C-alpha positions in Angstrom: 20.1 9.0 95.8 20.8 6.6 92.9 19.3 3.8 95.0 16.2 5.8 95.7 15.8 6.6 92.0 16.2 2.9 91.2 13.6 1.9 93.7 11.1 4.5 92.4 11.8 3.3 88.8 11.3 -0.3 89.8 8.1 0.5 91.6 6.8 2.5 88.5 7.7 -0.4 86.2 6.0 -2.9 88.5 2.9 -0.7 88.5 2.9 -0.6 84.7 3.3 -4.4 84.5 0.5 -4.8 87.0 -1.7 -2.6 85.0 -1.0 -4.6 81.9 -1.7 -7.8 83.7 -5.1 -6.4 84.9 -5.9 -5.2 81.4 -5.4 -8.7 79.8 -7.9 -11.2 81.2 -7.1 -14.8 82.1 -8.6 -16.7 79.2 -8.8 -20.5 79.3 -10.3 -23.1 77.0 -10.9 -23.4 73.3 -11.2 -20.2 71.3 -10.0 -18.0 74.0 -12.6 -19.3 76.4 -15.4 -17.7 74.4 -19.0 -18.9 74.6 -19.6 -20.7 71.3 -22.1 -19.0 68.9 -25.3 -20.6 67.7 -27.1 -20.1 64.4 -26.8 -16.3 64.5 -23.5 -14.5 63.8 -22.0 -12.6 66.8 -18.8 -10.7 67.5 -15.8 -13.0 68.4 -14.0 -12.2 71.6 -15.3 -8.7 72.1 -12.8 -6.4 73.9 -10.1 -9.1 73.4 -9.7 -9.8 69.7 -12.4 -7.5 68.4 -11.6 -4.2 70.1 -13.0 -0.7 69.8 -9.5 0.9 69.6 -8.6 -0.8 66.3 -9.9 -2.7 63.3 -9.6 -6.5 62.9 -9.9 -8.1 59.5 -9.1 -11.9 59.6 -8.5 -14.7 62.1 -6.9 -18.1 61.6 -6.2 -20.9 64.1 -3.5 -23.5 64.1 -4.7 -27.0 63.4 -4.4 -28.0 67.1 -6.4 -24.9 68.1 -3.6 -23.6 70.4 -2.6 -20.6 68.3 -4.6 -17.7 67.0 -3.2 -15.3 64.4 -5.2 -12.3 63.2 -4.9 -9.1 61.1 -5.0 -5.7 62.8 -5.6 -2.5 60.8 -4.2 0.6 62.3 -5.5 4.0 61.1 -2.9 6.5 62.5 -0.6 8.1 61.5 -1.5 6.3 58.2 -3.4 3.1 57.5 -1.1 0.1 58.2 -1.5 -3.6 58.5 -0.1 -6.0 61.1 -0.5 -9.7 62.1 -0.8 -10.4 65.8 -1.0 -13.7 67.6 -1.9 -15.2 71.0 -1.3 -18.8 72.0 -2.5 -21.2 74.6 0.1 -22.2 77.2 -0.9 -24.5 80.1 -4.5 -23.9 78.9 -4.2 -20.1 79.4 -4.0 -17.7 76.4 -1.0 -15.3 76.3 -1.2 -11.6 75.7 -1.4 -10.8 72.0 1.9 -9.6 70.3 3.0 -8.9 66.8 4.2 -11.9 64.8 7.9 -12.0 64.0 7.2 -12.1 60.2 5.0 -9.0 60.5 7.5 -6.6 62.0 8.6 -3.8 59.6 6.1 -5.1 57.0 2.5 -4.3 55.9 1.0 -7.8 56.1 -2.5 -9.1 56.0 -4.9 -12.1 55.8 -3.0 -14.9 57.6 -3.9 -18.4 56.7 -2.6 -21.6 58.5 -1.7 -24.6 56.4 -3.5 -27.9 57.3 -0.3 -29.3 58.9 0.4 -26.1 60.9 3.9 -25.8 59.3 3.2 -22.7 57.2 1.4 -19.5 57.3 0.4 -17.8 54.0 -0.3 -14.1 54.1 -0.6 -11.0 51.9 2.3 -8.5 51.8 1.1 -5.1 50.7 3.7 -2.6 49.6 1.3 0.0 48.2 -2.4 0.2 47.2 -1.4 -1.2 43.8 1.2 -3.7 44.9 0.1 -6.9 46.7 1.5 -10.4 46.7 1.1 -13.7 48.5 3.9 -14.6 50.8 4.6 -17.6 53.0 6.6 -18.4 56.2 7.6 -21.8 57.4 8.1 -23.1 60.9 11.2 -25.1 61.9 11.9 -26.3 65.4 9.1 -24.2 66.7 10.3 -20.9 65.2 9.1 -19.0 62.2 11.8 -18.6 59.5 12.3 -15.8 57.1 9.2 -15.1 54.9 9.3 -15.1 51.2 7.2 -14.2 48.2 5.6 -17.1 46.4 6.6 -17.6 42.8 4.4 -17.6 39.6 1.7 -18.7 39.0 0.5 -17.9 42.5 1.7 -14.3 42.1 1.5 -12.3 38.8 2.3 -8.7 37.8 -1.3 -8.0 38.9 -2.8 -8.0 42.4 -3.3 -11.1 44.5 -4.7 -10.7 48.0 -5.8 -14.1 49.5 -4.6 -17.7 49.6 -6.4 -20.8 50.8 -5.8 -24.5 50.1 -7.3 -28.0 50.6 -5.8 -30.6 52.9 -4.2 -32.1 49.8 -2.9 -28.7 48.8 -5.0 -27.6 45.9 -4.6 -23.8 46.2 -7.3 -21.1 45.6 -6.4 -17.5 45.2 -8.1 -14.2 44.1 -6.4 -12.2 41.4 -6.8 -9.2 39.2 -4.7 -10.8 36.4 -5.9 -10.3 32.8 -8.4 -12.7 31.3 -10.9 -12.8 34.2 -14.6 -12.0 34.2 -14.5 -9.0 36.6 -12.3 -6.8 38.8 -11.1 -9.8 40.8 -11.6 -13.5 40.0 -11.1 -16.7 41.9 -8.6 -19.3 40.6 -7.6 -22.8 41.5 -4.0 -24.0 41.2 -3.0 -27.6 41.3 0.6 -28.6 42.2 3.0 -31.3 41.5 6.2 -31.9 43.6 5.8 -28.5 45.2 5.7 -26.8 41.8 2.5 -25.0 41.3 0.9 -25.7 37.9 -2.4 -25.6 36.0 -3.9 -22.2 36.9 -7.6 -22.4 36.3 -10.2 -19.6 36.5 -13.3 -21.1 38.3 -15.4 -19.8 35.5 -18.6 -17.8 35.2 -20.6 -20.0 37.5 -18.5 -18.8 40.5 -17.1 -15.6 39.2 -19.1 -12.5 38.2 -18.4 -9.3 36.3 -17.8 -7.6 39.7 -15.3 -8.3 42.4 -15.1 -11.9 43.7 -12.4 -12.2 46.3 -11.2 -13.6 49.7 -11.9 -17.3 48.9 -11.9 -19.9 51.7 -11.9 -23.5 50.5 -13.1 -26.3 52.9 -10.2 -28.6 53.8 -11.9 -31.5 51.9 -12.7 -29.2 49.0 -16.4 -29.7 49.4 -17.4 -26.0 49.4 -16.0 -22.5 48.7 -16.9 -19.4 50.7 -15.9 -16.0 49.3 -16.8 -12.3 49.2 -18.5 -10.8 46.3 -19.6 -7.3 45.3 -22.1 -8.7 42.7 -25.5 -7.1 42.3 -24.1 -3.6 42.6 -22.7 -4.0 46.2 -19.6 -2.0 45.6 -17.9 -1.6 49.0 -20.6 -3.6 50.7 -19.8 -7.2 49.6 -21.7 -10.2 50.9 -20.4 -13.7 51.7 -21.4 -16.3 49.2 -21.0 -20.1 49.2 -20.7 -22.6 46.3 -20.6 -26.4 46.6 -18.3 -28.7 44.7 -20.4 -31.0 42.5 -17.3 -33.1 41.5 -15.3 -33.1 38.3 -14.4 -29.4 38.9 -18.1 -28.4 38.8 -19.6 -25.9 41.2 -23.1 -25.0 42.2 -24.2 -21.4 41.5 -23.1 -19.3 44.5 -25.8 -18.4 47.0 -25.9 -15.6 49.5 -25.1 -17.0 53.0 -28.1 -15.1 54.4 -30.1 -18.0 52.9 -29.5 -19.7 56.2 -31.2 -17.0 58.2 -28.0 -16.6 60.3 -27.8 -12.9 59.7 -24.3 -13.2 58.3 -24.6 -10.4 55.8 -25.7 -7.0 56.7 -26.7 -4.8 53.7 -25.1 -1.7 55.2 -21.7 -3.4 55.8 -18.8 -5.0 53.9 -18.1 -8.7 54.6 -14.8 -10.5 53.9 -12.1 -12.9 55.0 -14.0 -16.1 55.8 -12.2 -18.9 57.6 -13.1 -22.1 59.5 -12.1 -23.2 63.0 -9.8 -26.2 63.0 -12.5 -28.5 64.3 -14.9 -27.3 61.5 -17.6 -26.2 64.0 -17.4 -22.4 63.4 -17.2 -20.0 60.6 -15.3 -16.7 61.2 -15.4 -13.6 59.0 -14.9 -9.8 59.2 -17.7 -7.3 59.1 -16.7 -3.7 58.2 -19.5 -1.5 59.3 -18.0 2.0 59.3 -14.5 3.5 58.6 -13.6 3.0 62.2 -15.6 -0.2 63.0 -14.5 -3.6 61.7 -14.7 -6.7 63.9 -14.4 -10.5 63.6 -17.7 -12.4 63.8 -18.3 -16.1 64.2 -21.3 -18.5 63.7 -21.9 -22.2 63.9 -21.2 -24.1 60.7 -24.6 -25.7 61.0 -25.6 -22.8 58.8 -23.5 -24.3 56.0 -25.2 -27.7 56.3 -28.6 -25.9 56.2 -27.7 -24.1 53.0 -26.3 -27.2 51.4 -29.6 -29.1 52.0 -31.5 -26.2 50.4 -29.1 -26.0 47.4 -29.3 -29.8 46.6 -32.8 -30.4 47.8 -34.8 -27.1 47.4 -38.1 -26.9 49.0 -41.0 -27.2 46.6 -43.6 -24.5 47.1 -47.2 -25.0 46.0 
């Protein structure tokens, strides 16, 4: 009888595993084998990363392109945040699972360092408590995550972290002294000690919410979300170009490119670049239960840059 029960149980488990194997497709190639986008933003990996049974809010790839970490927002029984990942092994992408540093925490907005040794992320305890954390990888394993010190974090809210290849950090913060609800700051470092916190000023920041910055690895441009012009809850993505000597061009709406990045009825956030620099990823929150990752060719950035520095003269 026990033997029969064991065989039935084994058969049932085999059926479950077979079902799971059928549910997760075989994905090979770069970016989970997805067809690259053109000059119009489209959903990234529909049914795989961007799914109808959950919300996704940010994606980041390792520098070698073999790992994909992304934020998942759950709505039941209460709103909660997790970071999942999938990786490419023998050119096939593994089934997505929760990252070790995400377990038993509310974590959001993962960001890979340029050398692939660190992931920065947002740890959210409550709606009014949010800090930037970091986890380091040693011998192929993620260690114990920890909260970053001041001046990265402050008694106020910080929700995003990004850095150049030479580790000039950019954050968004609600700390006192800014122009609006959230401002974007740069932070230079020396010998791993973060110093020289600088508000990017009124050229970049507005009297509204300016948040979720992404700095190009070479520091040449900054993409961020902004609720300026009365877009409360329906932020657009903007881009500002580095003019040198810590000067920035006035931010422009990324719809300037005609790529249909911003939808006036949706909230846009969490921009990031693919490691090869060919694609821009971002999240679009259309309704309470609909939020997906989109991607588009970074050719749109080149087009905007040409227009910003060499505007067309109309007669």
